[in-house]
Each structure stands twice: as C-alpha cells, then as structure tokens.
N, C-alpha and C positions, 0 to 999 in steps of 0.2 A: 173355408180353410184360409187361414191368414198366411199369406206369402211374404209379408213384409219382413225386413231384417229385424232381429232382436234389438232391443234398445241398448245402445252403447253409452257408456259414461261420457260426460262432456269432455274429459281430458283427452279422449281418443281422437277428437276431431281437431284438425289444424286450425289455429286461430281462436280456439275456444279458451276462454279465460275465466270460466265460472269458478273453478277451484281456486285459481289465483286470486280472484276478487274476494271470494269468501274468506280465504286464509291470508289475504294481503301479501302475496308472494311476488309482487312486481319488483320490489326493492331487491329481493333475493335473486331474481332472474337477472336484473341489471348488474348486480355485483358479480354474479357467476359469469355473465357475458364478458365483463371487464377482466376477470381473472383468467378465463379461458382464451381470451383474445379473439372473440368471434361476435356475431350478432345475437340479439336476444332470441330470435326465432330458431337459432341452432341449439338452444339450451332446453334440455328435458328435465323436468322435476318429477321425482317419484311421487305419485299421488298418495301412495300408502304411507309416506313419511312427511306429509304436509305439515303436521304439527311441529315436527322437529326442524324442518326447513324454515318454518316461519319464525323460529327463535333465533335463527342466524342473523346477526346484524353487523358482521365484520367480514373482511376479506379472508382473514385467517380461518374463521369458522367455515366460510364457503369452501376454502381449499380442503378442509377436513371432510366436508360433505362430498366433495368431488372424489377424494381418495376413497371414501367409503362406498361410492357408487350410488348415492342418493341423488346426485346431480350429474348428468351425463351430457357431454357435447355430442350432438348428432353428427353423423358422417356427412360429408359434402355430397350433394346429389351428383351422380355420375352423368356426364355429358360427353358421350363418346364422339371422337372425331374420325372413327374408322371409315364411315361412309364418305366424309368429306375428303379424306386422304385418297380413298379409292377413286372418287370423281376427279380429283386433281391429277392423279397418275394417268387416268384415261385421257384427260385433256392434254397432257404433255405429249401424247403420241397422236394427237389430232382428233380425238373423239369429241363429240358435243360442240364442235366448232364450225358446223355447216352454215349455209346461208340463213337457215331458219333461226339460228341462235344469235345472229348478229343484229345489234340494235344501233349501230353507229357507222359512220363512214370509215374507210380504211385509215385515213389520217387521224380520225378521232380515236380509233382503237389502238393504233400505234403511230404516234406522230413522227413525221420525218425529222423534226428537230431532235427528238429523243434518240433516234437511230444515228443521226449525225454526231451528237455529243458522245454516244457510246463508242462509235468508230474512231473518232478523233482522240478520245482519251486512251483507247487501246494503243493507237499509234504513238502518242506522246509518251506513254509509259514505256513502250519498247525503246524509243529513242533515249530516254533518260537512263534506262537500264544498260543499253549499249555504251553510252557515254561514260557511265560510272565504271563499267568493266574494262574500258579502254579499247573496245572494238572499233569505235569511231572517235575522231577528234572533235574538238569544239567547232571547228569550221564546217565539217561535214554535218554535224548535228544542227547547226544554224541553217544550213541549206535545206536539209531534209525537213526541218520543222516548218519552214515556209511552204515547201512543196506539199506537205501533209495538209496544211491549212488551205492550200489552193485546190484540194480535192484531186490530187495527182494519184494517190494510192487508194484503191477501193477496199483493200483489206490488209491485214498484217503480212500475209505471205508476199503480196506485191512489194511491200516496203522492204522486207528481208531480201528479196531477190534484187531489188534496186541497190541495196547496200552492198551485196556481194559483187554486183557488176561494177559499182562505183569503186570499191576497194580493188577489184581486179584491174580496172582501167588505171587507177592511180598507181598500182604496182607496176603495170606495163609502162606507163609514162616514166616512172622513176628508173626502171631498167634501161629504157631507151636513152634517157638523159645521161645515165652513167656510161652507157656504151659510147654515146656521142662525145662525152667529156674524155673518156679514155682514148678515143680515136684522135681527138684534138691534141691531147697530151702526146700521143705517139707521133703525130705529124710534126708537132713542135720540136720534139726531141730529135726527129730525123732531120729537120731543117737546121737545128743547131749543130748536129754532127757534120752535116754537109758544109755548113758555113765554117766550121772548125777545120775541115779538110782543105777547103779552098784557101783559108787563111794560112794554114801550114804550108801548102804548096806554093803560095805566093811568097811567103817568107823565105822558103827554100830557094826559089828562083832569084829573089833579090840577093840572097847570100852568095849564090854562084856568080852573079854578075859583079858583085863587089870584089870577088877574088880575081 
C-alpha cells in the first residue's frame, strides 16, 4: 500500500520555478512585483494561463493581467503579537521578573544615571511650567533649579511642597514687612502730631509773654 502523498505539480511548492523557467516568466514576475509594489516572492502566477502571461512584456499588460486575476499578490504572512502583548502585560505587574530571570546587576538592568536623569527632568519640567504660568518668579526658579540639581528633592511632590512652603513664607514675610512699615508710619505720624502740639503750645506761650 502506497502511503506517499500524490504527486503535486511543481508550481505548488514554494521556490519552484520549473514552470517559470519553461515559459520564461521571470521577467513577468519582476514586472508584476514592480507594479504591485512588493517582492517577487509575493507574486503568484496562474499556471493555467502561463502562455498568456508569457506574452506580457509591458507594465500596462501586467496591470491588465492583475485586474483579470491571472497575476495575484499573495497576502502578507500573519505574525501575531498577541502572545508578546500578553507577556508584556504580565511583566508590567511583576510577573516573569524573579531572580531566575535576571541576567545582569541591578545597575546594569536599570542604571542609576538613567533614574537620576529622569527624576531631574521631571523636576525641571515642573519648574519651567510653574515659571511660565506665573506661580513662581525667576528668582525662586533660579534657587529651586540649583536645589534640584543638588539632590534636595527626591520627587516632584517634595518640590511642590517646598514651593508651597516657600511661597507661604514669602507671603508671611511680606505681610510682616507691611505691618512693620504701617507701624512705623503710624509712629512717625504720632510724633509729628506731638511735635506740632508742642510747637503750637510754645508759640502760644510766647504770644502770651509778649502781650
């Protein structure tokens, strides 16, 4: 009992070019690939229409054969990323990242320099945003810029809290300064009134003496 597969024609096997060689269809396949905008391996030539295809010697004729269905562009081979996406989603929540999966040192897997650059860029972007919106002035921006570079703030929340405290302290100092100035002005006005009363009283006494 013969269990072998029945003999298939040569055109059924990938890479087989017996029919193309016999009918000299290499030029037609090259033109069809150029017209279809793909590679020659993606072009299928109808073996039953080899004689008609072999007569095609221009791109216009090739286009007509493509429209007639004698020449077909094969579909792109599917390469699904479903499994890759599933694995990536699992790794995002900590799966497949145990000690047995690690092949480098902690600094090699995530360098401290990269972490530092990311953190500093976040802080600097926040400072630029606050300065542009008017929440901080250029003097406070300059001060906080150097403090950020000096590793004063571990994260953005610490910087925001420091900005709020600095603004509150500045506001408190301004209020105290205004209160002190108002008190000085009040005392000065009181002294001037007192001096005026003394001067008026002295003038009155001098007038009485002259009389």
